[in-house]
PyMOL Python script that loads the backbone (N, CA, C, O; Angstrom):
from pymol import cmd

cmd.read_pdbstr("""\
ATOM      1  N   MET A   1     -49.679 -10.045  46.343  1.00  0.00           N
ATOM      2  CA  MET A   1     -48.323 -10.433  46.500  1.00  0.00           C
ATOM      3  C   MET A   1     -47.274  -9.876  46.021  1.00  0.00           C
ATOM      4  O   MET A   1     -47.484  -9.704  44.821  1.00  0.00           O
ATOM      5  N   THR A   2     -45.976  -9.398  46.384  1.00  0.00           N
ATOM      6  CA  THR A   2     -45.095  -8.481  45.648  1.00  0.00           C
ATOM      7  C   THR A   2     -44.155  -9.545  44.771  1.00  0.00           C
ATOM      8  O   THR A   2     -44.093 -10.775  44.774  1.00  0.00           O
ATOM      9  N   GLU A   3     -43.377  -8.406  43.938  1.00  0.00           N
ATOM     10  CA  GLU A   3     -42.078  -9.580  43.331  1.00  0.00           C
ATOM     11  C   GLU A   3     -41.231 -10.192  44.142  1.00  0.00           C
ATOM     12  O   GLU A   3     -40.751 -11.318  44.010  1.00  0.00           O
ATOM     13  N   THR A   4     -41.019  -9.227  45.192  1.00  0.00           N
ATOM     14  CA  THR A   4     -40.122  -9.881  45.953  1.00  0.00           C
ATOM     15  C   THR A   4     -40.721 -11.348  47.024  1.00  0.00           C
ATOM     16  O   THR A   4     -40.121 -12.366  47.369  1.00  0.00           O
ATOM     17  N   GLN A   5     -41.714 -11.012  47.223  1.00  0.00           N
ATOM     18  CA  GLN A   5     -42.305 -12.314  47.934  1.00  0.00           C
ATOM     19  C   GLN A   5     -42.422 -13.872  46.953  1.00  0.00           C
ATOM     20  O   GLN A   5     -42.348 -15.070  47.226  1.00  0.00           O
ATOM     21  N   ILE A   6     -42.634 -13.096  45.757  1.00  0.00           N
ATOM     22  CA  ILE A   6     -43.015 -14.498  44.716  1.00  0.00           C
ATOM     23  C   ILE A   6     -41.703 -14.641  44.335  1.00  0.00           C
ATOM     24  O   ILE A   6     -41.748 -15.518  43.472  1.00  0.00           O
ATOM     25  N   ILE A   7     -40.153 -14.173  44.518  1.00  0.00           N
ATOM     26  CA  ILE A   7     -39.072 -14.677  44.210  1.00  0.00           C
ATOM     27  C   ILE A   7     -38.804 -15.474  45.479  1.00  0.00           C
ATOM     28  O   ILE A   7     -38.567 -16.648  45.192  1.00  0.00           O
ATOM     29  N   GLU A   8     -38.773 -15.288  46.469  1.00  0.00           N
ATOM     30  CA  GLU A   8     -38.768 -15.444  47.982  1.00  0.00           C
ATOM     31  C   GLU A   8     -39.028 -17.024  47.842  1.00  0.00           C
ATOM     32  O   GLU A   8     -38.224 -17.917  48.109  1.00  0.00           O
ATOM     33  N   LYS A   9     -40.521 -17.177  47.292  1.00  0.00           N
ATOM     34  CA  LYS A   9     -41.287 -18.277  47.577  1.00  0.00           C
ATOM     35  C   LYS A   9     -40.788 -19.459  46.589  1.00  0.00           C
ATOM     36  O   LYS A   9     -40.715 -20.654  46.874  1.00  0.00           O
ATOM     37  N   ILE A  10     -40.446 -18.805  45.294  1.00  0.00           N
ATOM     38  CA  ILE A  10     -39.885 -19.948  44.236  1.00  0.00           C
ATOM     39  C   ILE A  10     -38.458 -20.176  45.016  1.00  0.00           C
ATOM     40  O   ILE A  10     -38.288 -21.335  45.394  1.00  0.00           O
ATOM     41  N   ASN A  11     -37.470 -19.300  45.294  1.00  0.00           N
ATOM     42  CA  ASN A  11     -36.467 -19.961  45.877  1.00  0.00           C
ATOM     43  C   ASN A  11     -36.431 -21.045  47.202  1.00  0.00           C
ATOM     44  O   ASN A  11     -35.644 -21.944  47.502  1.00  0.00           O
ATOM     45  N   HIS A  12     -37.431 -20.618  47.721  1.00  0.00           N
ATOM     46  CA  HIS A  12     -37.776 -21.454  49.134  1.00  0.00           C
ATOM     47  C   HIS A  12     -38.028 -22.679  48.541  1.00  0.00           C
ATOM     48  O   HIS A  12     -37.214 -23.567  48.793  1.00  0.00           O
ATOM     49  N   PHE A  13     -38.838 -22.908  47.908  1.00  0.00           N
ATOM     50  CA  PHE A  13     -39.450 -24.419  47.516  1.00  0.00           C
ATOM     51  C   PHE A  13     -38.758 -24.655  46.417  1.00  0.00           C
ATOM     52  O   PHE A  13     -39.249 -25.630  45.848  1.00  0.00           O
ATOM     53  N   LEU A  14     -37.768 -24.186  45.796  1.00  0.00           N
ATOM     54  CA  LEU A  14     -36.389 -24.790  45.080  1.00  0.00           C
ATOM     55  C   LEU A  14     -35.362 -25.357  45.931  1.00  0.00           C
ATOM     56  O   LEU A  14     -35.090 -26.547  45.776  1.00  0.00           O
ATOM     57  N   ALA A  15     -34.856 -24.790  46.660  1.00  0.00           N
ATOM     58  CA  ALA A  15     -34.144 -25.297  47.689  1.00  0.00           C
ATOM     59  C   ALA A  15     -34.527 -26.181  48.596  1.00  0.00           C
ATOM     60  O   ALA A  15     -33.788 -27.051  49.056  1.00  0.00           O
ATOM     61  N   GLU A  16     -35.758 -25.994  48.913  1.00  0.00           N
ATOM     62  CA  GLU A  16     -36.444 -27.264  50.097  1.00  0.00           C
ATOM     63  C   GLU A  16     -37.079 -28.449  49.022  1.00  0.00           C
ATOM     64  O   GLU A  16     -36.688 -29.609  49.151  1.00  0.00           O
ATOM     65  N   GLU A  17     -37.783 -28.202  48.271  1.00  0.00           N
ATOM     66  CA  GLU A  17     -38.653 -29.036  47.365  1.00  0.00           C
ATOM     67  C   GLU A  17     -37.824 -30.053  46.541  1.00  0.00           C
ATOM     68  O   GLU A  17     -38.036 -31.265  46.494  1.00  0.00           O
ATOM     69  N   PHE A  18     -36.800 -29.337  45.867  1.00  0.00           N
ATOM     70  CA  PHE A  18     -36.090 -29.965  45.122  1.00  0.00           C
ATOM     71  C   PHE A  18     -34.479 -30.078  45.042  1.00  0.00           C
ATOM     72  O   PHE A  18     -33.714 -30.326  44.110  1.00  0.00           O
ATOM     73  N   GLU A  19     -34.288 -29.795  46.403  1.00  0.00           N
ATOM     74  CA  GLU A  19     -32.866 -29.762  47.190  1.00  0.00           C
ATOM     75  C   GLU A  19     -31.591 -28.933  46.369  1.00  0.00           C
ATOM     76  O   GLU A  19     -30.442 -29.356  46.244  1.00  0.00           O
ATOM     77  N   VAL A  20     -32.082 -27.755  45.899  1.00  0.00           N
ATOM     78  CA  VAL A  20     -31.042 -27.107  44.827  1.00  0.00           C
ATOM     79  C   VAL A  20     -30.697 -25.908  46.084  1.00  0.00           C
ATOM     80  O   VAL A  20     -31.372 -25.314  46.925  1.00  0.00           O
ATOM     81  N   ALA A  21     -29.294 -25.938  45.690  1.00  0.00           N
ATOM     82  CA  ALA A  21     -28.394 -25.216  46.685  1.00  0.00           C
ATOM     83  C   ALA A  21     -28.672 -23.896  46.393  1.00  0.00           C
ATOM     84  O   ALA A  21     -28.684 -23.524  45.219  1.00  0.00           O
ATOM     85  N   PRO A  22     -28.881 -23.198  47.235  1.00  0.00           N
ATOM     86  CA  PRO A  22     -29.429 -21.843  47.333  1.00  0.00           C
ATOM     87  C   PRO A  22     -28.677 -21.154  46.483  1.00  0.00           C
ATOM     88  O   PRO A  22     -29.244 -20.387  45.704  1.00  0.00           O
ATOM     89  N   GLU A  23     -27.153 -21.298  46.459  1.00  0.00           N
ATOM     90  CA  GLU A  23     -26.171 -20.336  45.817  1.00  0.00           C
ATOM     91  C   GLU A  23     -26.343 -20.383  44.598  1.00  0.00           C
ATOM     92  O   GLU A  23     -26.108 -19.367  43.944  1.00  0.00           O
ATOM     93  N   LYS A  24     -26.841 -21.678  43.894  1.00  0.00           N
ATOM     94  CA  LYS A  24     -27.364 -21.991  42.637  1.00  0.00           C
ATOM     95  C   LYS A  24     -28.480 -20.960  41.884  1.00  0.00           C
ATOM     96  O   LYS A  24     -28.424 -20.518  40.737  1.00  0.00           O
ATOM     97  N   ILE A  25     -29.483 -20.736  42.887  1.00  0.00           N
ATOM     98  CA  ILE A  25     -30.710 -20.118  42.293  1.00  0.00           C
ATOM     99  C   ILE A  25     -30.233 -18.754  41.965  1.00  0.00           C
ATOM    100  O   ILE A  25     -30.099 -17.950  42.888  1.00  0.00           O
ATOM    101  N   LYS A  26     -29.957 -18.401  40.713  1.00  0.00           N
ATOM    102  CA  LYS A  26     -29.720 -16.963  40.510  1.00  0.00           C
ATOM    103  C   LYS A  26     -30.235 -16.777  39.163  1.00  0.00           C
ATOM    104  O   LYS A  26     -30.276 -17.700  38.349  1.00  0.00           O
ATOM    105  N   PRO A  27     -30.721 -15.314  38.860  1.00  0.00           N
ATOM    106  CA  PRO A  27     -31.934 -14.990  37.957  1.00  0.00           C
ATOM    107  C   PRO A  27     -31.404 -15.651  36.320  1.00  0.00           C
ATOM    108  O   PRO A  27     -32.058 -16.058  35.360  1.00  0.00           O
ATOM    109  N   ASP A  28     -29.938 -15.522  36.565  1.00  0.00           N
ATOM    110  CA  ASP A  28     -29.475 -16.577  34.886  1.00  0.00           C
ATOM    111  C   ASP A  28     -29.308 -17.810  34.738  1.00  0.00           C
ATOM    112  O   ASP A  28     -29.138 -18.297  33.621  1.00  0.00           O
ATOM    113  N   ALA A  29     -29.332 -18.659  36.048  1.00  0.00           N
ATOM    114  CA  ALA A  29     -29.335 -19.596  36.332  1.00  0.00           C
ATOM    115  C   ALA A  29     -29.964 -20.501  35.099  1.00  0.00           C
ATOM    116  O   ALA A  29     -31.098 -20.097  34.842  1.00  0.00           O
ATOM    117  N   GLN A  30     -29.629 -21.417  34.406  1.00  0.00           N
ATOM    118  CA  GLN A  30     -30.713 -22.071  33.433  1.00  0.00           C
ATOM    119  C   GLN A  30     -31.436 -23.445  34.406  1.00  0.00           C
ATOM    120  O   GLN A  30     -30.772 -23.995  35.284  1.00  0.00           O
ATOM    121  N   LEU A  31     -32.919 -23.877  34.068  1.00  0.00           N
ATOM    122  CA  LEU A  31     -33.615 -24.810  35.321  1.00  0.00           C
ATOM    123  C   LEU A  31     -33.216 -25.904  34.942  1.00  0.00           C
ATOM    124  O   LEU A  31     -33.182 -26.809  35.775  1.00  0.00           O
ATOM    125  N   LYS A  32     -32.856 -26.122  33.787  1.00  0.00           N
ATOM    126  CA  LYS A  32     -31.992 -27.956  33.102  1.00  0.00           C
ATOM    127  C   LYS A  32     -30.718 -28.076  33.684  1.00  0.00           C
ATOM    128  O   LYS A  32     -30.493 -28.994  34.473  1.00  0.00           O
ATOM    129  N   GLU A  33     -29.612 -27.011  33.293  1.00  0.00           N
ATOM    130  CA  GLU A  33     -28.569 -27.066  33.398  1.00  0.00           C
ATOM    131  C   GLU A  33     -27.898 -27.055  34.571  1.00  0.00           C
ATOM    132  O   GLU A  33     -27.088 -27.884  34.985  1.00  0.00           O
ATOM    133  N   THR A  34     -28.410 -25.754  35.238  1.00  0.00           N
ATOM    134  CA  THR A  34     -27.551 -25.274  36.481  1.00  0.00           C
ATOM    135  C   THR A  34     -28.475 -25.693  37.763  1.00  0.00           C
ATOM    136  O   THR A  34     -28.079 -25.676  38.928  1.00  0.00           O
ATOM    137  N   LEU A  35     -29.839 -26.087  37.308  1.00  0.00           N
ATOM    138  CA  LEU A  35     -30.421 -26.530  38.649  1.00  0.00           C
ATOM    139  C   LEU A  35     -30.514 -27.982  38.781  1.00  0.00           C
ATOM    140  O   LEU A  35     -30.884 -28.609  39.773  1.00  0.00           O
ATOM    141  N   GLU A  36     -30.054 -28.520  37.427  1.00  0.00           N
ATOM    142  CA  GLU A  36     -30.452 -29.808  37.020  1.00  0.00           C
ATOM    143  C   GLU A  36     -31.698 -30.627  37.010  1.00  0.00           C
ATOM    144  O   GLU A  36     -31.721 -31.858  37.043  1.00  0.00           O
ATOM    145  N   LEU A  37     -33.068 -29.577  36.945  1.00  0.00           N
ATOM    146  CA  LEU A  37     -34.306 -30.121  36.695  1.00  0.00           C
ATOM    147  C   LEU A  37     -34.546 -30.830  35.683  1.00  0.00           C
ATOM    148  O   LEU A  37     -34.183 -30.444  34.572  1.00  0.00           O
ATOM    149  N   ASP A  38     -35.294 -32.165  35.879  1.00  0.00           N
ATOM    150  CA  ASP A  38     -35.668 -33.100  34.523  1.00  0.00           C
ATOM    151  C   ASP A  38     -37.254 -32.892  34.278  1.00  0.00           C
ATOM    152  O   ASP A  38     -37.729 -32.123  35.113  1.00  0.00           O
ATOM    153  N   SER A  39     -37.805 -33.182  33.728  1.00  0.00           N
ATOM    154  CA  SER A  39     -39.168 -33.247  33.149  1.00  0.00           C
ATOM    155  C   SER A  39     -40.103 -33.843  34.367  1.00  0.00           C
ATOM    156  O   SER A  39     -41.133 -33.238  34.663  1.00  0.00           O
ATOM    157  N   LEU A  40     -39.746 -34.964  35.020  1.00  0.00           N
ATOM    158  CA  LEU A  40     -40.321 -35.420  36.206  1.00  0.00           C
ATOM    159  C   LEU A  40     -40.339 -34.093  37.401  1.00  0.00           C
ATOM    160  O   LEU A  40     -41.323 -33.727  38.044  1.00  0.00           O
ATOM    161  N   ASP A  41     -39.113 -33.596  37.453  1.00  0.00           N
ATOM    162  CA  ASP A  41     -38.684 -32.155  38.539  1.00  0.00           C
ATOM    163  C   ASP A  41     -40.360 -31.373  37.998  1.00  0.00           C
ATOM    164  O   ASP A  41     -41.255 -31.152  38.813  1.00  0.00           O
ATOM    165  N   TYR A  42     -40.477 -31.063  36.525  1.00  0.00           N
ATOM    166  CA  TYR A  42     -41.276 -30.102  36.441  1.00  0.00           C
ATOM    167  C   TYR A  42     -42.969 -30.292  36.383  1.00  0.00           C
ATOM    168  O   TYR A  42     -43.812 -29.408  36.532  1.00  0.00           O
ATOM    169  N   ILE A  43     -43.189 -31.801  36.104  1.00  0.00           N
ATOM    170  CA  ILE A  43     -44.222 -32.205  36.931  1.00  0.00           C
ATOM    171  C   ILE A  43     -44.556 -31.933  38.711  1.00  0.00           C
ATOM    172  O   ILE A  43     -45.668 -31.585  39.107  1.00  0.00           O
ATOM    173  N   ASP A  44     -43.624 -32.117  39.436  1.00  0.00           N
ATOM    174  CA  ASP A  44     -43.329 -31.758  40.701  1.00  0.00           C
ATOM    175  C   ASP A  44     -43.822 -30.238  40.883  1.00  0.00           C
ATOM    176  O   ASP A  44     -44.771 -29.773  41.513  1.00  0.00           O
ATOM    177  N   LEU A  45     -42.576 -29.489  39.899  1.00  0.00           N
ATOM    178  CA  LEU A  45     -42.994 -28.231  40.257  1.00  0.00           C
ATOM    179  C   LEU A  45     -44.489 -27.406  39.876  1.00  0.00           C
ATOM    180  O   LEU A  45     -45.062 -26.474  40.441  1.00  0.00           O
ATOM    181  N   ALA A  46     -44.726 -27.981  39.000  1.00  0.00           N
ATOM    182  CA  ALA A  46     -46.032 -27.742  38.507  1.00  0.00           C
ATOM    183  C   ALA A  46     -47.352 -27.611  39.849  1.00  0.00           C
ATOM    184  O   ALA A  46     -48.148 -26.700  40.074  1.00  0.00           O
ATOM    185  N   VAL A  47     -47.179 -28.680  40.410  1.00  0.00           N
ATOM    186  CA  VAL A  47     -47.979 -28.886  41.905  1.00  0.00           C
ATOM    187  C   VAL A  47     -47.576 -27.905  43.045  1.00  0.00           C
ATOM    188  O   VAL A  47     -48.371 -27.265  43.734  1.00  0.00           O
ATOM    189  N   VAL A  48     -46.371 -27.888  43.126  1.00  0.00           N
ATOM    190  CA  VAL A  48     -45.699 -27.141  44.212  1.00  0.00           C
ATOM    191  C   VAL A  48     -46.189 -25.708  43.802  1.00  0.00           C
ATOM    192  O   VAL A  48     -46.736 -25.136  44.744  1.00  0.00           O
ATOM    193  N   ILE A  49     -46.149 -25.157  42.922  1.00  0.00           N
ATOM    194  CA  ILE A  49     -46.820 -23.724  42.390  1.00  0.00           C
ATOM    195  C   ILE A  49     -47.981 -23.675  42.426  1.00  0.00           C
ATOM    196  O   ILE A  49     -48.300 -22.621  42.977  1.00  0.00           O
ATOM    197  N   GLU A  50     -49.185 -24.484  42.016  1.00  0.00           N
ATOM    198  CA  GLU A  50     -50.369 -24.612  42.229  1.00  0.00           C
ATOM    199  C   GLU A  50     -50.366 -24.386  43.850  1.00  0.00           C
ATOM    200  O   GLU A  50     -50.616 -23.245  44.240  1.00  0.00           O
ATOM    201  N   HIS A  51     -50.188 -25.061  44.491  1.00  0.00           N
ATOM    202  CA  HIS A  51     -50.298 -25.327  45.782  1.00  0.00           C
ATOM    203  C   HIS A  51     -49.579 -23.999  46.569  1.00  0.00           C
ATOM    204  O   HIS A  51     -50.312 -23.624  47.484  1.00  0.00           O
ATOM    205  N   ASN A  52     -48.666 -23.405  46.482  1.00  0.00           N
ATOM    206  CA  ASN A  52     -48.162 -22.386  47.015  1.00  0.00           C
ATOM    207  C   ASN A  52     -48.407 -20.770  46.310  1.00  0.00           C
ATOM    208  O   ASN A  52     -48.502 -19.740  46.978  1.00  0.00           O
ATOM    209  N   LEU A  53     -48.466 -20.841  45.078  1.00  0.00           N
ATOM    210  CA  LEU A  53     -48.745 -19.522  44.497  1.00  0.00           C
ATOM    211  C   LEU A  53     -50.139 -19.257  43.677  1.00  0.00           C
ATOM    212  O   LEU A  53     -50.504 -18.251  43.067  1.00  0.00           O
ATOM    213  N   ASN A  54     -50.821 -20.579  43.890  1.00  0.00           N
ATOM    214  CA  ASN A  54     -52.343 -20.594  43.751  1.00  0.00           C
ATOM    215  C   ASN A  54     -52.680 -20.348  42.199  1.00  0.00           C
ATOM    216  O   ASN A  54     -53.694 -19.667  42.049  1.00  0.00           O
ATOM    217  N   PHE A  55     -52.164 -20.681  41.227  1.00  0.00           N
ATOM    218  CA  PHE A  55     -52.209 -20.424  40.011  1.00  0.00           C
ATOM    219  C   PHE A  55     -51.761 -21.655  39.663  1.00  0.00           C
ATOM    220  O   PHE A  55     -50.851 -22.188  40.298  1.00  0.00           O
ATOM    221  N   LYS A  56     -52.575 -22.465  38.216  1.00  0.00           N
ATOM    222  CA  LYS A  56     -52.230 -23.838  37.509  1.00  0.00           C
ATOM    223  C   LYS A  56     -51.208 -23.236  36.250  1.00  0.00           C
ATOM    224  O   LYS A  56     -51.416 -22.272  35.513  1.00  0.00           O
ATOM    225  N   VAL A  57     -49.946 -24.238  36.289  1.00  0.00           N
ATOM    226  CA  VAL A  57     -49.209 -24.316  35.156  1.00  0.00           C
ATOM    227  C   VAL A  57     -49.530 -25.268  34.171  1.00  0.00           C
ATOM    228  O   VAL A  57     -50.152 -26.273  34.517  1.00  0.00           O
ATOM    229  N   LYS A  58     -49.119 -25.067  32.695  1.00  0.00           N
ATOM    230  CA  LYS A  58     -49.417 -26.094  31.538  1.00  0.00           C
ATOM    231  C   LYS A  58     -48.099 -26.408  31.357  1.00  0.00           C
ATOM    232  O   LYS A  58     -47.171 -25.600  31.409  1.00  0.00           O
ATOM    233  N   PRO A  59     -48.012 -27.626  31.137  1.00  0.00           N
ATOM    234  CA  PRO A  59     -46.755 -28.369  31.192  1.00  0.00           C
ATOM    235  C   PRO A  59     -45.839 -27.865  29.851  1.00  0.00           C
ATOM    236  O   PRO A  59     -44.619 -27.991  29.739  1.00  0.00           O
ATOM    237  N   GLU A  60     -46.768 -27.263  28.871  1.00  0.00           N
ATOM    238  CA  GLU A  60     -46.176 -26.877  27.836  1.00  0.00           C
ATOM    239  C   GLU A  60     -45.725 -25.341  28.077  1.00  0.00           C
ATOM    240  O   GLU A  60     -44.837 -24.916  27.338  1.00  0.00           O
ATOM    241  N   ASP A  61     -46.274 -24.471  29.064  1.00  0.00           N
ATOM    242  CA  ASP A  61     -45.445 -23.133  29.661  1.00  0.00           C
ATOM    243  C   ASP A  61     -43.769 -23.578  29.816  1.00  0.00           C
ATOM    244  O   ASP A  61     -42.873 -22.960  29.242  1.00  0.00           O
ATOM    245  N   PHE A  62     -43.532 -24.826  30.748  1.00  0.00           N
ATOM    246  CA  PHE A  62     -42.132 -25.014  30.992  1.00  0.00           C
ATOM    247  C   PHE A  62     -41.290 -25.008  29.628  1.00  0.00           C
ATOM    248  O   PHE A  62     -40.094 -24.837  29.864  1.00  0.00           O
ATOM    249  N   THR A  63     -41.571 -25.141  28.334  1.00  0.00           N
ATOM    250  CA  THR A  63     -40.796 -25.568  27.341  1.00  0.00           C
ATOM    251  C   THR A  63     -39.953 -23.761  27.012  1.00  0.00           C
ATOM    252  O   THR A  63     -38.915 -23.468  26.417  1.00  0.00           O
ATOM    253  N   ARG A  64     -40.968 -22.921  27.703  1.00  0.00           N
ATOM    254  CA  ARG A  64     -40.437 -21.580  27.545  1.00  0.00           C
ATOM    255  C   ARG A  64     -39.872 -20.910  28.517  1.00  0.00           C
ATOM    256  O   ARG A  64     -39.646 -19.705  28.405  1.00  0.00           O
ATOM    257  N   MET A  65     -39.648 -21.423  29.316  1.00  0.00           N
ATOM    258  CA  MET A  65     -38.719 -21.150  30.574  1.00  0.00           C
ATOM    259  C   MET A  65     -37.609 -21.846  30.696  1.00  0.00           C
ATOM    260  O   MET A  65     -37.475 -22.922  31.279  1.00  0.00           O
ATOM    261  N   ILE A  66     -36.653 -21.099  30.033  1.00  0.00           N
ATOM    262  CA  ILE A  66     -35.023 -21.291  30.424  1.00  0.00           C
ATOM    263  C   ILE A  66     -34.406 -21.020  31.539  1.00  0.00           C
ATOM    264  O   ILE A  66     -33.793 -21.982  32.000  1.00  0.00           O
ATOM    265  N   THR A  67     -34.348 -20.005  32.165  1.00  0.00           N
ATOM    266  CA  THR A  67     -33.592 -19.443  32.874  1.00  0.00           C
ATOM    267  C   THR A  67     -34.842 -19.323  34.519  1.00  0.00           C
ATOM    268  O   THR A  67     -36.064 -19.420  34.627  1.00  0.00           O
ATOM    269  N   VAL A  68     -33.706 -19.074  35.534  1.00  0.00           N
ATOM    270  CA  VAL A  68     -34.829 -18.834  36.679  1.00  0.00           C
ATOM    271  C   VAL A  68     -35.654 -17.406  36.327  1.00  0.00           C
ATOM    272  O   VAL A  68     -36.877 -17.265  36.338  1.00  0.00           O
ATOM    273  N   GLN A  69     -34.997 -16.750  36.124  1.00  0.00           N
ATOM    274  CA  GLN A  69     -35.316 -15.087  35.573  1.00  0.00           C
ATOM    275  C   GLN A  69     -37.070 -15.617  34.903  1.00  0.00           C
ATOM    276  O   GLN A  69     -38.208 -15.394  35.316  1.00  0.00           O
ATOM    277  N   ASP A  70     -36.583 -16.302  33.842  1.00  0.00           N
ATOM    278  CA  ASP A  70     -37.891 -16.889  32.655  1.00  0.00           C
ATOM    279  C   ASP A  70     -39.311 -17.211  34.015  1.00  0.00           C
ATOM    280  O   ASP A  70     -40.374 -16.608  34.164  1.00  0.00           O
ATOM    281  N   PHE A  71     -38.844 -18.151  34.644  1.00  0.00           N
ATOM    282  CA  PHE A  71     -39.854 -18.743  35.922  1.00  0.00           C
ATOM    283  C   PHE A  71     -40.265 -17.518  36.708  1.00  0.00           C
ATOM    284  O   PHE A  71     -41.455 -17.216  36.799  1.00  0.00           O
ATOM    285  N   TYR A  72     -39.408 -16.880  37.219  1.00  0.00           N
ATOM    286  CA  TYR A  72     -40.073 -15.825  37.887  1.00  0.00           C
ATOM    287  C   TYR A  72     -40.815 -14.440  37.342  1.00  0.00           C
ATOM    288  O   TYR A  72     -41.547 -13.756  38.057  1.00  0.00           O
ATOM    289  N   ASN A  73     -40.567 -14.205  36.248  1.00  0.00           N
ATOM    290  CA  ASN A  73     -41.255 -13.521  35.127  1.00  0.00           C
ATOM    291  C   ASN A  73     -42.653 -14.277  34.701  1.00  0.00           C
ATOM    292  O   ASN A  73     -43.522 -13.511  34.284  1.00  0.00           O
ATOM    293  N   TYR A  74     -42.954 -15.523  34.744  1.00  0.00           N
ATOM    294  CA  TYR A  74     -44.110 -16.563  34.406  1.00  0.00           C
ATOM    295  C   TYR A  74     -44.902 -16.121  35.464  1.00  0.00           C
ATOM    296  O   TYR A  74     -46.050 -15.686  35.370  1.00  0.00           O
ATOM    297  N   ALA A  75     -44.124 -16.274  36.645  1.00  0.00           N
ATOM    298  CA  ALA A  75     -44.676 -16.547  38.069  1.00  0.00           C
ATOM    299  C   ALA A  75     -45.524 -14.901  38.138  1.00  0.00           C
ATOM    300  O   ALA A  75     -46.692 -14.785  38.510  1.00  0.00           O
ATOM    301  N   PHE A  76     -44.799 -13.941  37.776  1.00  0.00           N
ATOM    302  CA  PHE A  76     -45.308 -12.427  37.866  1.00  0.00           C
ATOM    303  C   PHE A  76     -46.301 -11.980  37.319  1.00  0.00           C
ATOM    304  O   PHE A  76     -47.118 -11.166  37.749  1.00  0.00           O
ATOM    305  N   ALA A  77     -46.245 -12.621  36.140  1.00  0.00           N
ATOM    306  CA  ALA A  77     -47.478 -12.433  34.829  1.00  0.00           C
ATOM    307  C   ALA A  77     -48.919 -13.302  35.451  1.00  0.00           C
ATOM    308  O   ALA A  77     -50.062 -13.081  35.051  1.00  0.00           O
ATOM    309  N   LYS A  78     -48.600 -14.167  36.349  1.00  0.00           N
ATOM    310  CA  LYS A  78     -49.655 -15.316  36.575  1.00  0.00           C
ATOM    311  C   LYS A  78     -50.249 -14.913  37.861  1.00  0.00           C
ATOM    312  O   LYS A  78     -51.275 -15.427  38.306  1.00  0.00           O
ATOM    313  N   CYS A  79     -49.544 -13.930  38.480  1.00  0.00           N
ATOM    314  CA  CYS A  79     -49.882 -13.285  40.035  1.00  0.00           C
ATOM    315  C   CYS A  79     -50.807 -12.115  39.591  1.00  0.00           C
ATOM    316  O   CYS A  79     -51.801 -11.725  40.205  1.00  0.00           O
ATOM    317  N   GLY A  80     -50.293 -11.597  38.368  1.00  0.00           N
ATOM    318  CA  GLY A  80     -50.789 -10.135  38.190  1.00  0.00           C
ATOM    319  C   GLY A  80     -50.041  -9.123  38.729  1.00  0.00           C
ATOM    320  O   GLY A  80     -50.647  -8.176  39.230  1.00  0.00           O
ATOM    321  N   VAL A  81     -48.328  -9.138  38.724  1.00  0.00           N
ATOM    322  CA  VAL A  81     -47.581  -8.386  39.379  1.00  0.00           C
ATOM    323  C   VAL A  81     -46.779  -7.482  38.298  1.00  0.00           C
ATOM    324  O   VAL A  81     -45.963  -6.643  38.680  1.00  0.00           O
TER     325      VAL A  81
END
""", "prot")
cmd.dss("prot")
cmd.show_as("cartoon", "prot")
cmd.util.cbc("prot")
cmd.orient("prot")
């Protein structure tokens, strides 16, 4: 999977599963403040990631993800991109 494919998948499930307006999903957008994700959303997000990107997320990993770009970078590393 390429970086572009990973970004597209992440953007798609943020918009579809979490009802985030697509125009809000930008690399510098903050997950909590801009996208309005809370701790319960992070649990759901972990499940969606495992299903769509085929890797497990530890809850403590989310503490290091502040922006959408942090999330992309995390996914790139986990997918070996």
